[in-house]
C-alpha positions in Angstrom: 13.3 63.0 136.2 15.8 62.6 133.4 15.6 59.2 131.6 18.7 57.0 131.8 20.3 54.9 129.2 20.5 51.1 129.7 24.2 51.3 130.3 23.7 54.1 132.9 21.6 51.7 135.0 24.5 49.3 135.1 27.2 52.0 135.6 25.3 53.4 138.6 25.5 50.0 140.3 29.2 49.7 139.4 29.8 52.9 141.4 27.5 51.9 144.3 28.4 48.3 144.8 31.6 47.5 142.8 32.4 44.3 144.7 28.9 42.8 144.7 28.3 39.9 142.3 26.9 41.0 139.0 27.1 37.9 136.8 27.2 34.2 137.7 27.6 31.9 134.8 29.2 28.5 134.1 30.8 28.3 137.5 32.3 31.8 137.2 31.2 34.8 139.2 32.1 38.4 138.3 31.7 41.4 140.4 30.3 44.7 139.1 33.8 46.1 138.8 35.0 43.0 137.0 32.1 42.9 134.5 32.6 46.6 133.9 36.3 46.0 133.1 35.5 43.2 130.6 32.7 45.3 129.0 35.1 48.2 128.6 37.6 46.0 126.9 34.9 44.8 124.5 33.8 48.4 123.9 37.4 49.1 122.7 37.3 46.2 120.4 33.9 47.3 118.9 35.2 50.8 118.3 38.3 49.4 116.7 36.1 47.5 114.2 33.5 50.2 113.8 34.6 53.7 115.0 31.0 54.9 114.6 29.8 52.1 117.0 26.6 51.7 114.9 24.5 48.6 114.8 26.3 45.6 116.3 25.0 42.0 115.8 25.6 40.1 119.0 25.8 36.3 118.2 24.5 35.4 121.6 25.4 32.5 123.8 25.4 31.8 127.5 28.9 33.1 128.1 30.7 36.0 129.9 31.7 37.3 126.4 28.0 37.7 125.3 26.9 39.6 128.4 30.1 41.8 128.3 29.4 42.2 124.6 25.9 43.5 125.3 27.2 46.1 127.8 30.3 46.9 125.7 28.2 47.7 122.7 26.1 50.0 124.7 29.1 51.6 126.3 30.6 52.2 122.8 27.3 54.1 122.0 26.1 51.3 119.7 22.8 49.5 119.1 22.6 45.8 120.1 21.1 43.5 117.5 21.0 40.0 119.1 21.4 37.0 116.8 20.6 33.5 117.8 23.4 31.0 117.4 20.9 28.2 117.1 19.1 29.9 114.1 20.0 28.8 110.6 22.8 30.8 109.0 20.4 31.9 106.3 18.1 33.6 108.8 20.9 35.4 110.6 22.3 36.6 107.3 18.9 38.0 106.5 18.7 39.9 109.8 22.2 41.2 109.1 21.0 42.6 105.9 17.7 44.0 107.2 19.3 45.6 110.2 22.2 47.1 108.2 24.7 45.8 110.7 28.1 47.6 111.0 29.8 44.7 112.9 29.2 41.3 114.3 30.4 40.4 117.8 30.8 36.7 118.5 32.4 34.2 120.9 35.7 32.9 119.5 34.3 29.4 118.8 31.1 30.5 117.2 30.2 30.0 113.5 29.8 33.5 112.0 30.2 32.4 108.4 26.8 34.0 107.6 28.7 37.3 107.5 31.1 36.0 104.9 31.2 38.2 101.8 29.1 40.9 103.3 31.9 43.3 104.2 30.7 43.3 107.8 33.6 42.8 110.2 33.4 40.0 112.8 34.9 40.8 116.3 35.9 37.7 118.2 35.8 37.7 122.0 36.9 34.5 123.8 37.8 33.3 127.2 41.4 34.5 126.8 40.1 38.0 126.1 38.0 37.9 129.3 41.1 36.7 131.3 43.2 39.5 129.8 40.7 42.2 130.5 40.4 41.1 134.2 44.2 40.8 134.6 44.9 44.2 133.1 42.0 46.1 134.6 42.9 49.3 136.5 40.8 51.4 138.8 37.3 52.2 137.5 37.3 55.4 135.4 35.8 58.5 137.0 32.2 59.2 136.1 32.2 61.1 132.8 28.6 60.8 131.8 27.1 57.9 129.9 27.2 57.3 126.2 24.2 57.8 124.1 21.0 59.6 124.5 17.6 58.4 125.8 16.3 58.9 122.2 18.9 56.6 120.7 18.1 53.0 119.9 19.3 50.6 122.5 18.5 47.4 120.7 16.6 46.0 117.7 14.8 42.6 118.0 13.4 40.8 115.0 10.0 39.1 115.2 8.3 36.7 112.8 6.5 38.4 109.9 3.5 37.2 108.0 5.3 37.7 104.7 8.2 35.5 105.8 10.4 38.5 106.3 11.4 39.2 110.0 10.1 42.5 111.3 12.7 44.7 113.1 11.5 46.3 116.4 13.8 49.2 117.5 13.6 50.0 121.2 15.0 53.3 122.5 16.7 53.7 125.8 13.9 56.1 126.9 11.3 53.4 126.2 12.9 51.3 129.0 13.5 53.9 131.7 10.0 53.9 133.3 9.8 50.2 132.8 13.0 49.6 134.8 12.1 52.0 137.6 8.7 50.3 137.9 10.1 46.8 138.2 13.1 47.4 140.4 10.8 48.9 142.9 7.9 46.4 142.5 10.1 43.4 143.0 12.4 44.9 145.7 15.5 44.2 143.7 18.8 45.2 145.3 22.2 43.9 146.5 21.9 40.3 147.8 19.1 39.4 145.3 19.8 36.7 142.8 17.8 36.8 139.5 17.5 34.0 136.9 18.2 34.5 133.2 16.3 31.8 131.4 15.5 33.8 128.3 17.8 33.9 125.2 19.0 37.4 124.3 16.9 37.4 121.1 13.8 37.3 123.4 13.0 40.6 125.0 12.3 39.4 128.6 16.0 38.9 128.7 16.2 42.7 128.9 14.2 42.6 132.1 16.5 39.9 133.6 19.7 41.8 132.8 18.8 45.4 133.6 16.4 44.9 136.5 19.2 42.9 138.1 22.0 45.3 137.1 19.9 48.4 137.7 19.2 47.2 141.3 22.7 46.0 142.1 21.7 42.3 142.1 23.3 39.2 140.7 22.2 37.8 137.3 22.5 34.0 137.4 22.6 32.3 134.0 21.8 28.6 133.7 23.6 26.4 131.2 21.4 24.6 128.6 21.6 21.5 130.8 20.5 23.4 133.9 17.5 24.7 132.1 16.3 21.1 131.8 16.3 20.9 135.6 15.2 24.4 136.8 14.3 23.2 140.3 17.8 22.1 141.0 19.1 25.2 139.4 17.0 27.4 141.7 17.9 25.5 144.8 21.6 25.1 144.0 22.0 28.8 143.3 19.7 30.1 146.1 17.8 32.2 143.6 15.4 34.9 145.0 13.7 35.8 141.7 12.6 33.5 138.9 11.3 34.6 135.5 10.5 32.2 132.6 7.8 31.1 130.1 5.0 29.0 131.7 5.9 26.0 129.6 8.9 25.3 131.9 6.4 24.4 134.6 5.0 21.6 132.3 8.6 20.4 131.7 9.4 20.0 135.4 6.0 18.6 136.3 6.4 15.9 133.7 9.8 15.1 135.0 8.5 14.8 138.6 10.9 17.3 140.2 8.4 20.0 141.0 7.8 18.7 144.5 6.3 20.8 147.4 8.8 23.0 149.1 11.6 22.2 146.6 12.5 25.9 146.0 12.5 27.5 149.4 14.8 30.5 148.5 12.4 32.0 145.9 10.6 35.3 146.9 9.3 36.2 143.5 8.2 34.0 140.6 7.3 35.7 137.3 5.9 34.2 134.1 5.3 35.7 130.7 5.3 34.9 127.0 2.3 32.5 127.0 -1.0 32.1 128.9 -0.4 30.8 132.4 -2.9 28.1 133.4 -4.0 28.4 137.0 -3.2 24.7 137.4 0.4 25.2 136.5 0.7 28.3 138.8 -0.7 26.2 141.7 2.0 23.5 141.2 4.7 26.1 141.1 3.4 27.9 144.2 3.5 24.6 146.2 7.1 24.1 145.2 8.0 27.7 146.1 5.7 28.4 149.1 7.6 31.6 150.1 7.2 33.2 146.7 4.6 35.3 145.1 3.5 34.1 141.7 2.9 36.7 139.0 1.7 36.7 135.4 3.1 39.4 133.2 2.1 40.3 129.6 3.4 42.5 126.9 4.5 42.5 123.2 8.1 43.4 122.1 6.8 46.6 120.6 5.8 47.9 124.1 9.2 47.2 125.6 8.8 43.8 127.2 5.7 43.9 129.5 2.8 46.3 130.2 0.6 44.4 132.7 1.1 42.2 135.8 -1.1 40.2 138.1 0.1 38.9 141.5 -1.9 35.8 142.7 -3.0 36.1 146.3 -0.8 34.3 148.8 -3.6 32.0 149.8 -4.6 29.7 146.9 -8.1 29.7 148.3 -8.4 33.3 147.2 -7.2 32.7 143.7 -9.6 33.8 140.9 -11.6 31.6 138.6 -11.4 32.9 135.1 -13.4 32.1 132.0 -10.6 30.2 130.3 -8.7 28.8 133.3 -5.7 31.1 133.0 -4.2 33.5 135.4 -5.3 37.1 134.6 -2.8 39.4 133.0 -3.9 42.0 135.6 -3.8 45.7 135.1 -1.8 48.0 132.8 1.1 49.8 134.5 0.1 53.2 135.9 2.6 55.1 133.7 0.9 53.8 130.5 -2.5 54.5 128.9 -4.7 51.7 127.5 -8.1 51.1 126.0 -10.0 48.0 124.9 -11.7 48.1 121.5 -15.4 47.6 122.3 -16.1 45.6 119.1 -13.1 43.3 118.9 -11.8 43.2 122.5 -8.3 44.2 121.3 -6.0 45.7 123.9 -4.4 49.0 122.7 -1.6 50.7 124.6 0.4 53.9 124.4 2.9 55.8 126.6 6.6 55.9 127.2 7.2 52.2 126.6 5.6 52.2 123.1 8.2 52.0 120.3 8.2 54.6 117.6 7.6 52.2 114.7 9.1 49.3 112.9 12.5 49.4 111.2 10.7 49.1 107.9 7.9 51.7 107.9 5.8 49.5 105.7 5.3 47.2 108.7 3.5 50.0 110.6 0.4 49.6 108.4 -2.5 48.4 110.5 -0.5 48.3 113.8 -1.4 51.7 115.1 -4.6 53.6 115.8 -4.3 57.4 115.7 -6.3 59.4 118.4 -9.6 60.9 117.4 -10.0 58.4 114.6 -7.2 60.0 112.7 -6.0 58.2 109.5 -3.0 56.0 109.4 0.5 57.5 109.0 3.7 55.9 107.8 5.3 57.2 111.0 2.8 56.9 113.9 2.3 60.0 116.1 3.5 59.9 119.7 -0.1 59.7 120.8 -1.0 56.8 118.6 -2.2 53.6 120.3 -0.3 50.4 119.5 -2.7 47.7 118.5 -1.5 44.6 120.3 -3.7 42.1 118.3 -4.5 40.4 121.6 -8.1 39.9 122.8 -8.8 40.6 126.4 -11.8 40.8 128.7 -12.2 42.4 132.1 -13.2 39.8 134.7 -13.6 40.9 138.4 -11.6 44.1 137.6 -8.6 42.3 136.0 -7.7 41.8 132.3 -7.8 38.2 131.1 -6.0 37.2 127.9 -8.4 35.4 125.5 -6.2 34.9 122.5 -5.0 36.5 119.2 -7.2 38.4 116.8 -4.9 37.3 113.9 -3.0 34.2 113.2 -0.1 35.1 115.4 0.7 32.7 118.3 3.5 32.0 120.8 5.3 28.7 120.7 7.8 28.1 123.5 7.3 31.7 124.5 8.4 33.1 121.1 6.0 34.9 118.8 5.4 33.7 115.3 2.8 34.1 112.6 1.2 31.0 111.1 1.5 32.5 107.6 5.3 32.7 108.1 5.5 29.0 108.9 3.2 28.1 106.0 5.3 30.0 103.6 8.4 28.3 104.9 6.9 24.8 104.7 5.7 25.4 101.2 9.0 26.8 100.0 11.5 24.6 101.7 9.4 21.6 102.6 8.6 20.9 99.0 4.9 20.4 99.7 1.7 21.5 98.0 -1.0 23.6 99.7 -0.3 24.0 103.4 -2.3 25.2 106.4 -0.6 25.5 109.7 -2.7 25.5 112.9 -1.9 25.9 116.5 -3.7 24.0 119.3 -2.9 23.6 123.0 -1.4 20.3 124.0 -2.2 18.3 127.1 -0.2 20.7 129.4 -1.6 23.9 127.8 1.3 25.0 125.6 0.6 25.5 121.9 1.8 23.0 119.3 2.0 23.4 115.5 0.4 21.1 113.0 0.9 21.4 109.3 -1.9 20.0 107.1 -0.9 19.7 103.5 -1.9 18.3 100.1 0.2 17.1 97.2 2.7 14.2 97.4 2.8 12.5 100.8 6.2 12.8 102.4 7.5 11.2 105.6 7.5 13.7 108.5 11.1 13.1 109.3 12.1 14.0 105.7 10.1 17.3 105.9 11.7 18.2 109.2 15.1 17.5 107.8 14.4 19.9 104.9 13.2 22.6 107.2 16.0 22.5 109.8 18.4 24.4 107.6 16.0 27.3 107.2 13.8 27.5 110.4 14.5 27.7 114.2 13.1 24.7 116.0 10.1 26.5 117.5 8.8 27.2 114.0 8.9 23.6 112.8 5.5 21.9 113.2 5.3 19.0 115.6 2.8 17.1 113.3 2.4 16.8 109.6 -1.0 15.6 108.3 -1.5 14.7 104.6 -4.8 15.1 102.8 -5.6 14.7 99.1 -7.2 18.2 99.2 -7.5 20.8 102.0 -11.0 21.6 103.2 -12.5 24.9 102.1 -15.0 27.2 103.7 -18.0 28.9 102.1 -15.8 31.7 100.8 -13.5 29.2 99.0 -10.7 29.8 101.5 -8.9 27.1 103.4 -10.9 26.2 106.4 -8.6 26.6 109.3 -11.1 25.4 111.8 -11.6 22.1 109.8 -7.9 21.7 109.5 -7.5 22.1 113.2 -9.7 19.0 113.7 -7.6 16.7 111.6 
């Protein structure tokens, strides 16, 4: 079976169900034919700014322009590099440089000044452009093959790096083909289904949302930021059939008192990923969506979104009891290979979803294990295992996620390394020695605490200094001052002791 490009999945649905709803956002609903017309208009604008249609930075927002921009960049044969509009300009400019962007695509009202002086053109797409594209659209063009090749890079996402420099993760179209086939079939996605899109486009589960929906001919329903604060009303008001988010959203709605039994009757599938899913949280969601399965998915960006899944039994009396009180991550998909290191418990995976290596080959060091104990290579072989850095254990035949081998954690579903935060707090917070630790809060989600020495500074002042340089999920919740940081027997900062402060 020939692998398809991301855009080919969408284009096939345009041909099959042109009048079915494809995108519902901010009170506006576009059919597949209409979204195709807008994306073709955007593709023309992209080619006008960059005839090569190389790497295009998408300054993403929850708008028709952003989703049409994603599709339009792919249609033009380009690579999408999502940029977060909420990130500091300095970070987006750094990604622009690291990715070698050829153009930036932005909503008309967005601030793209981070590109000033770089020579990178900025293409503006606003509501007027969307209206014009819909008004002037003609009949859908006859099929003429899809742009690109399965071996071309579909998108590049940037994760937090321990050196303070974001790491670029290029994902090819071919990495996603088996992934999409597996999930469209597993979750019975087709016309009439309505899928949520809670994830920002800089977070790779958004690729699941978009292309599982569009590959199956379903509608992608995008909440506004305000609606994300009341997901139960969003689900019920939009008759969603499929929900996908980080588990911490369950804590949000439970605290607000809106997660009441039977409050989400339309849901058939509820998926969670990005963090450990406590069984207690899953139980509360199941009661609110009694007609839905509840599943826990797991996977790093480097393995193209997710590689395992576990569906909780329909009867809560049959639910497992795991060693750490979390829902198992289940079993690795059948089209992938995996192994668990017997000494460290690290999960290692290879197969069609595994990326070919980081944008900067230097970042490959220590992240791959060659077969037959082969030495490390700057470019990993196709048969190399990707070392996830996640510790797992097999309990009753299912994998359970036990934590990280290194100092990498997920906050609000987004991955970061504690060393990255420490470097930022020292550099921009104006503090002395700093150790950042992560510990679960009352509802299970991780929170950052920075323990520091040197001159004591008001936490509000430190946060104000950091906001210009760091996204909100990387700013510690607590700042604890000590005259000197505790040391262990090796003379290193004692993280365990800092975590008790």
